MOPAC internal coordinates of N, CA, C and O (Angstrom, degrees):
PM7 1SCF
backbone

  N    0.0000 0     0.00 0     0.00 0    0    0    0
  C    1.4308 1     0.00 0     0.00 0    1    0    0
  C    1.5279 1   111.75 1     0.00 0    2    1    0
  O    1.2310 1   119.97 1   141.13 1    3    2    1
  N    1.3270 1   117.67 1   -38.87 1    3    2    1
  C    1.4596 1   120.89 1   179.68 1    5    3    2
  C    1.5253 1   111.00 1   -64.67 1    6    5    3
  O    1.2310 1   120.40 1   136.19 1    7    6    5
  N    1.3324 1   116.85 1   -43.81 1    7    6    5
  C    1.4595 1   120.17 1   178.52 1    9    7    6
  C    1.5224 1   111.12 1   -61.11 1   10    9    7
  O    1.2310 1   120.42 1   140.02 1   11   10    9
  N    1.3140 1   116.80 1   -39.98 1   11   10    9
  C    1.4710 1   120.58 1   179.04 1   13   11   10
  C    1.5218 1   110.78 1   -63.45 1   14   13   11
  O    1.2310 1   120.11 1   137.53 1   15   14   13
  N    1.3221 1   117.39 1   -42.47 1   15   14   13
  C    1.4700 1   121.09 1   178.82 1   17   15   14
  C    1.5234 1   110.55 1   -63.08 1   18   17   15
  O    1.2310 1   120.60 1   139.06 1   19   18   17
  N    1.3272 1   116.45 1   -40.94 1   19   18   17
  C    1.4614 1   120.51 1   179.31 1   21   19   18
  C    1.5262 1   110.39 1   -66.99 1   22   21   19
  O    1.2310 1   120.13 1   133.40 1   23   22   21
  N    1.3333 1   117.35 1   -46.60 1   23   22   21
  C    1.4673 1   120.06 1   178.55 1   25   23   22
  C    1.5227 1   111.37 1   -57.95 1   26   25   23
  O    1.2310 1   120.26 1   136.73 1   27   26   25
  N    1.3188 1   117.11 1   -43.27 1   27   26   25
  C    1.4583 1   121.14 1   179.17 1   29   27   26
  C    1.5291 1   110.64 1   -60.52 1   30   29   27
  O    1.2310 1   120.49 1   132.57 1   31   30   29
  N    1.3266 1   116.66 1   -47.43 1   31   30   29
  C    1.4659 1   120.82 1  -178.48 1   33   31   30
  C    1.5203 1   111.42 1   -63.28 1   34   33   31
  O    1.2310 1   120.16 1   137.33 1   35   34   33
  N    1.3175 1   117.30 1   -42.67 1   35   34   33
  C    1.4624 1   120.92 1  -179.27 1   37   35   34
  C    1.5271 1   110.40 1   -67.78 1   38   37   35
  O    1.2310 1   120.41 1   138.99 1   39   38   37
  N    1.3004 1   116.82 1   -41.01 1   39   38   37
  C    1.4661 1   121.97 1  -179.25 1   41   39   38
  C    1.5278 1   111.29 1   -63.45 1   42   41   39
  O    1.2310 1   120.21 1   146.11 1   43   42   41
  N    1.3251 1   117.20 1   -33.89 1   43   42   41
  C    1.4562 1   121.29 1  -175.09 1   45   43   42
  C    1.5293 1   113.29 1  -102.72 1   46   45   43
  O    1.2310 1   120.42 1  -160.70 1   47   46   45
  N    1.3050 1   116.81 1    19.30 1   47   46   45
  C    1.4572 1   120.87 1   179.76 1   49   47   46
  C    1.5222 1   109.77 1  -122.45 1   50   49   47
  O    1.2310 1   120.86 1   -41.99 1   51   50   49
  N    1.3249 1   115.96 1   138.01 1   51   50   49
  C    1.4606 1   120.45 1   177.84 1   53   51   50
  C    1.5259 1   111.36 1   -80.04 1   54   53   51
  O    1.2310 1   120.30 1   159.17 1   55   54   53
  N    1.3244 1   117.04 1   -20.83 1   55   54   53
  C    1.4579 1   121.20 1  -178.41 1   57   55   54
  C    1.5087 1   111.08 1  -134.93 1   58   57   55
  O    1.2310 1   121.10 1    32.12 1   59   58   57
  N    1.3109 1   115.51 1  -147.88 1   59   58   57
  C    1.4570 1   120.61 1   179.20 1   61   59   58
  C    1.5310 1   110.15 1   -80.75 1   62   61   59
  O    1.2310 1   121.12 1   -32.05 1   63   62   61
  N    1.3120 1   115.45 1   147.95 1   63   62   61
  C    1.4577 1   122.53 1   179.61 1   65   63   62
  C    1.5175 1   109.17 1  -123.78 1   66   65   63
  O    1.2310 1   120.39 1   -47.69 1   67   66   65
  N    1.3122 1   116.86 1   132.31 1   67   66   65
  C    1.4571 1   121.48 1   177.86 1   69   67   66
  C    1.5218 1   109.79 1   -67.73 1   70   69   67
  O    1.2310 1   120.60 1   -42.79 1   71   70   69
  N    1.3149 1   116.45 1   137.21 1   71   70   69
  C    1.4687 1   119.37 1   176.66 1   73   71   70
  C    1.5193 1   110.78 1   -61.35 1   74   73   71
  O    1.2310 1   119.94 1   143.04 1   75   74   73
  N    1.3254 1   117.72 1   -36.96 1   75   74   73
  C    1.4639 1   119.37 1  -179.12 1   77   75   74
  C    1.5244 1   111.61 1   -66.81 1   78   77   75
  O    1.2310 1   120.16 1   155.40 1   79   78   77
  N    1.3297 1   117.30 1   -24.60 1   79   78   77
  C    1.4656 1   120.54 1   179.75 1   81   79   78
  C    1.5237 1   112.49 1   -73.40 1   82   81   79
  O    1.2310 1   120.08 1   159.87 1   83   82   81
  N    1.3411 1   117.46 1   -20.13 1   83   82   81
  C    1.4680 1   119.65 1  -178.69 1   85   83   82
  C    1.5190 1   112.49 1  -107.95 1   86   85   83
  O    1.2310 1   120.76 1  -173.87 1   87   86   85
  N    1.3120 1   116.16 1     6.13 1   87   86   85
  C    1.4631 1   119.45 1  -178.79 1   89   87   86
  C    1.5257 1   110.94 1   -67.96 1   90   89   87
  O    1.2310 1   121.16 1   -58.28 1   91   90   89
  N    1.3184 1   115.39 1   121.72 1   91   90   89
  C    1.4617 1   120.10 1   176.54 1   93   91   90
  C    1.5209 1   110.54 1   -85.15 1   94   93   91
  O    1.2310 1   120.37 1   167.80 1   95   94   93
  N    1.3144 1   116.90 1   -12.20 1   95   94   93
  C    1.4512 1   121.22 1  -178.44 1   97   95   94
  C    1.5195 1   108.47 1  -144.66 1   98   97   95
  O    1.2310 1   120.43 1   -79.69 1   99   98   97
  N    1.3038 1   116.78 1   100.31 1   99   98   97
  C    1.4617 1   121.07 1  -175.41 1  101   99   98
  C    1.5209 1   112.74 1   -62.76 1  102  101   99
  O    1.2310 1   119.67 1   165.36 1  103  102  101
  N    1.3118 1   118.24 1   -14.64 1  103  102  101
  C    1.4615 1   120.82 1   179.88 1  105  103  102
  C    1.5286 1   112.27 1   -80.90 1  106  105  103
  O    1.2310 1   120.20 1   167.11 1  107  106  105
  N    1.3164 1   117.22 1   -12.89 1  107  106  105
  C    1.4632 1   119.93 1  -176.13 1  109  107  106
  C    1.5267 1   113.20 1  -130.33 1  110  109  107
  O    1.2310 1   119.77 1  -124.31 1  111  110  109
  N    1.3321 1   118.05 1    55.69 1  111  110  109
  C    1.4658 1   118.90 1  -179.36 1  113  111  110
  C    1.5269 1   112.53 1   -64.80 1  114  113  111
  O    1.2310 1   119.93 1   153.56 1  115  114  113
  N    1.3216 1   117.75 1   -26.44 1  115  114  113
  C    1.4628 1   120.23 1  -179.04 1  117  115  114
  C    1.5291 1   111.13 1   -66.21 1  118  117  115
  O    1.2310 1   119.61 1   152.79 1  119  118  117
  N    1.3128 1   118.34 1   -27.21 1  119  118  117
  C    1.4658 1   121.19 1   175.95 1  121  119  118
  C    1.5219 1   109.52 1   -59.71 1  122  121  119
  O    1.2310 1   120.49 1   135.18 1  123  122  121
  N    1.3263 1   116.67 1   -44.82 1  123  122  121
  C    1.4651 1   120.47 1   178.18 1  125  123  122
  C    1.5213 1   111.54 1   -66.05 1  126  125  123
  O    1.2310 1   120.19 1   139.06 1  127  126  125
  N    1.3136 1   117.25 1   -40.94 1  127  126  125
  C    1.4690 1   119.81 1   179.97 1  129  127  126
  C    1.5254 1   110.82 1   -63.40 1  130  129  127
  O    1.2310 1   120.04 1   138.64 1  131  130  129
  N    1.3199 1   117.53 1   -41.36 1  131  130  129
  C    1.4707 1   119.60 1   178.02 1  133  131  130
  C    1.5177 1   110.84 1   -63.82 1  134  133  131
  O    1.2310 1   120.71 1   136.75 1  135  134  133
  N    1.3236 1   116.25 1   -43.25 1  135  134  133
  C    1.4671 1   120.27 1   178.50 1  137  135  134
  C    1.5281 1   109.86 1   -62.31 1  138  137  135
  O    1.2310 1   120.56 1   137.04 1  139  138  137
  N    1.3218 1   116.54 1   -42.96 1  139  138  137
  C    1.4687 1   120.11 1   179.35 1  141  139  138
  C    1.5225 1   110.92 1   -63.27 1  142  141  139
  O    1.2310 1   119.91 1   140.22 1  143  142  141
  N    1.3244 1   117.78 1   -39.78 1  143  142  141
  C    1.4713 1   120.19 1   177.81 1  145  143  142
  C    1.5207 1   111.07 1   -62.17 1  146  145  143
  O    1.2310 1   120.38 1   139.08 1  147  146  145
  N    1.3230 1   116.87 1   -40.92 1  147  146  145
  C    1.4800 1   119.92 1   177.49 1  149  147  146
  C    1.5245 1   110.58 1   -63.53 1  150  149  147
  O    1.2310 1   120.63 1   139.65 1  151  150  149
  N    1.3158 1   116.40 1   -40.35 1  151  150  149
  C    1.4609 1   120.51 1  -178.64 1  153  151  150
  C    1.5279 1   111.68 1   -70.92 1  154  153  151
  O    1.2310 1   119.94 1   146.59 1  155  154  153
  N    1.3300 1   117.72 1   -33.41 1  155  154  153
  C    1.4619 1   120.82 1   173.55 1  157  155  154
  C    1.5306 1   108.94 1   -63.80 1  158  157  155
  O    1.2310 1   120.26 1   133.76 1  159  158  157
  N    1.3118 1   117.11 1   -46.24 1  159  158  157
  C    1.4654 1   121.57 1   179.86 1  161  159  158
  C    1.5287 1   111.74 1   -60.32 1  162  161  159
  O    1.2310 1   120.66 1   147.28 1  163  162  161
  N    1.3358 1   116.34 1   -32.72 1  163  162  161
  C    1.4700 1   121.11 1   179.38 1  165  163  162
  C    1.5263 1   111.95 1   -82.83 1  166  165  163
  O    1.2310 1   120.17 1   174.57 1  167  166  165
  N    1.3336 1   117.28 1    -5.43 1  167  166  165
  C    1.4558 1   120.67 1   178.60 1  169  167  166
  C    1.5238 1   114.59 1    82.12 1  170  169  167
  O    1.2310 1   119.91 1  -166.72 1  171  170  169
  N    1.3245 1   117.77 1    13.28 1  171  170  169
  C    1.4601 1   121.18 1  -179.15 1  173  171  170
  C    1.5198 1   113.33 1   -80.25 1  174  173  171
  O    1.2310 1   120.47 1   141.50 1  175  174  173
  N    1.3261 1   116.72 1   -38.50 1  175  174  173
  C    1.4614 1   121.67 1  -175.40 1  177  175  174
  C    1.5190 1   109.82 1  -136.37 1  178  177  175
  O    1.2310 1   121.30 1   -11.23 1  179  178  177
  N    1.3413 1   115.13 1   168.77 1  179  178  177
  C    1.4589 1   122.78 1   171.45 1  181  179  178
  C    1.5193 1   107.36 1  -119.42 1  182  181  179
  O    1.2310 1   120.89 1   -32.52 1  183  182  181
  N    1.3149 1   115.91 1   147.48 1  183  182  181
  C    1.4540 1   121.43 1   176.26 1  185  183  182
  C    1.5299 1   106.80 1  -101.03 1  186  185  183
  O    1.2310 1   121.00 1   -49.83 1  187  186  185
  N    1.3261 1   115.69 1   130.17 1  187  186  185
  C    1.4565 1   122.51 1  -173.49 1  189  187  186
  C    1.5269 1   109.93 1  -118.61 1  190  189  187
  O    1.2310 1   121.35 1   -39.42 1  191  190  189
  N    1.3322 1   115.03 1   140.58 1  191  190  189
  C    1.4580 1   120.39 1   174.79 1  193  191  190
  C    1.5260 1   107.07 1  -148.50 1  194  193  191
  O    1.2310 1   120.69 1   -55.30 1  195  194  193
  N    1.3141 1   116.29 1   124.70 1  195  194  193
  C    1.4628 1   119.69 1  -178.58 1  197  195  194
  C    1.5178 1   112.64 1    63.66 1  198  197  195
  O    1.2310 1   119.98 1  -150.64 1  199  198  197
  N    1.3282 1   117.65 1    29.36 1  199  198  197
  C    1.4540 1   121.76 1   178.74 1  201  199  198
  C    1.5159 1   115.10 1    82.12 1  202  201  199
  O    1.2310 1   120.02 1  -178.25 1  203  202  201
  N    1.3240 1   117.57 1     1.75 1  203  202  201
  C    1.4710 1   121.66 1  -178.94 1  205  203  202
  C    1.5159 1   111.11 1  -120.03 1  206  205  203
  O    1.2310 1   121.18 1   -29.70 1  207  206  205
  N    1.3199 1   115.36 1   150.30 1  207  206  205
  C    1.4573 1   120.51 1   173.22 1  209  207  206
  C    1.5213 1   107.53 1   -70.57 1  210  209  207
  O    1.2310 1   120.85 1   -48.17 1  211  210  209
  N    1.3275 1   115.97 1   131.83 1  211  210  209
  C    1.4622 1   120.80 1  -178.42 1  213  211  210
  C    1.5266 1   110.46 1  -123.34 1  214  213  211
  O    1.2310 1   121.46 1   -20.77 1  215  214  213
  N    1.3024 1   114.81 1   159.23 1  215  214  213
  C    1.4619 1   122.17 1   175.15 1  217  215  214
  C    1.5265 1   107.64 1   -76.45 1  218  217  215
  O    1.2310 1   119.81 1   -58.75 1  219  218  217
  N    1.3298 1   117.97 1   121.25 1  219  218  217
  C    1.4659 1   120.14 1  -177.54 1  221  219  218
  C    1.5208 1   114.05 1   -59.72 1  222  221  219
  O    1.2310 1   120.28 1   154.23 1  223  222  221
  N    1.3220 1   117.07 1   -25.77 1  223  222  221
  C    1.4595 1   118.80 1  -178.14 1  225  223  222
  C    1.5290 1   112.26 1   -75.92 1  226  225  223
  O    1.2310 1   120.34 1   162.49 1  227  226  225
  N    1.3270 1   116.96 1   -17.51 1  227  226  225
  C    1.4635 1   119.39 1  -179.21 1  229  227  226
  C    1.5206 1   113.14 1  -115.06 1  230  229  227
  O    1.2310 1   119.70 1   172.29 1  231  230  229
  N    1.3200 1   118.18 1    -7.71 1  231  230  229
  C    1.4697 1   120.98 1  -179.11 1  233  231  230
  C    1.5224 1   110.00 1   -68.96 1  234  233  231
  O    1.2310 1   121.17 1   -47.62 1  235  234  233
  N    1.3161 1   115.36 1   132.38 1  235  234  233
  C    1.4636 1   121.19 1   177.73 1  237  235  234
  C    1.5172 1   108.47 1  -125.56 1  238  237  235
  O    1.2310 1   120.66 1   -34.96 1  239  238  237
  N    1.3086 1   116.34 1   145.04 1  239  238  237
  C    1.4483 1   120.04 1   179.11 1  241  239  238
  C    1.5208 1   112.14 1    86.16 1  242  241  239
  O    1.2310 1   121.06 1    19.39 1  243  242  241
  N    1.3207 1   115.57 1  -160.61 1  243  242  241
  C    1.4606 1   122.45 1  -176.60 1  245  243  242
  C    1.5361 1   110.83 1   -67.99 1  246  245  243
  O    1.2310 1   120.86 1   -49.10 1  247  246  245
  N    1.3074 1   115.95 1   130.90 1  247  246  245
  C    1.4581 1   122.26 1   176.61 1  249  247  246
  C    1.5132 1   109.83 1  -129.67 1  250  249  247
  O    1.2310 1   121.59 1   -21.64 1  251  250  249
  N    1.3166 1   114.57 1   158.36 1  251  250  249
  C    1.4531 1   121.39 1   174.77 1  253  251  250
  C    1.5175 1   108.26 1  -120.56 1  254  253  251
  O    1.2310 1   120.76 1   -13.18 1  255  254  253
  N    1.3121 1   116.15 1   166.82 1  255  254  253
  C    1.4604 1   121.56 1   178.24 1  257  255  254
  C    1.5089 1   109.18 1  -130.71 1  258  257  255
  O    1.2310 1   121.21 1   -24.63 1  259  258  257
  N    1.3286 1   115.29 1   155.37 1  259  258  257
  C    1.4606 1   121.15 1   173.92 1  261  259  258
  C    1.5259 1   107.77 1  -152.46 1  262  261  259
  O    1.2310 1   121.34 1   -13.19 1  263  262  261
  N    1.3248 1   115.05 1   166.81 1  263  262  261
  C    1.4611 1   119.59 1   177.06 1  265  263  262
  C    1.5078 1   109.42 1   -59.67 1  266  265  263
  O    1.2310 1   120.48 1   -36.04 1  267  266  265
  N    1.3062 1   116.69 1   143.96 1  267  266  265
  C    1.4689 1   120.77 1   176.66 1  269  267  266
  C    1.5219 1   108.85 1   -70.36 1  270  269  267
  O    1.2310 1   120.80 1   -38.10 1  271  270  269
  N    1.3033 1   116.08 1   141.90 1  271  270  269
  C    1.4741 1   121.69 1   178.57 1  273  271  270
  C    1.4957 1   110.93 1   -91.06 1  274  273  271
  O    1.2310 1   120.10 1   180.00 1  275  274  273

């Protein structure tokens, strides 16, 4: 379900989308982060922080996602 929410958000966004903006359950933000890390590893998306692509394993705080280039 988390991957589907992320794919939907990325597909319908012209730029980067904050993970917190697509959270369907504010009590479980780590579920989205884990899904995003898997999708980064698969080459589907990039994780962005401060306008730069970041390594999901070291990113802390608010992150955004976008389609992989």
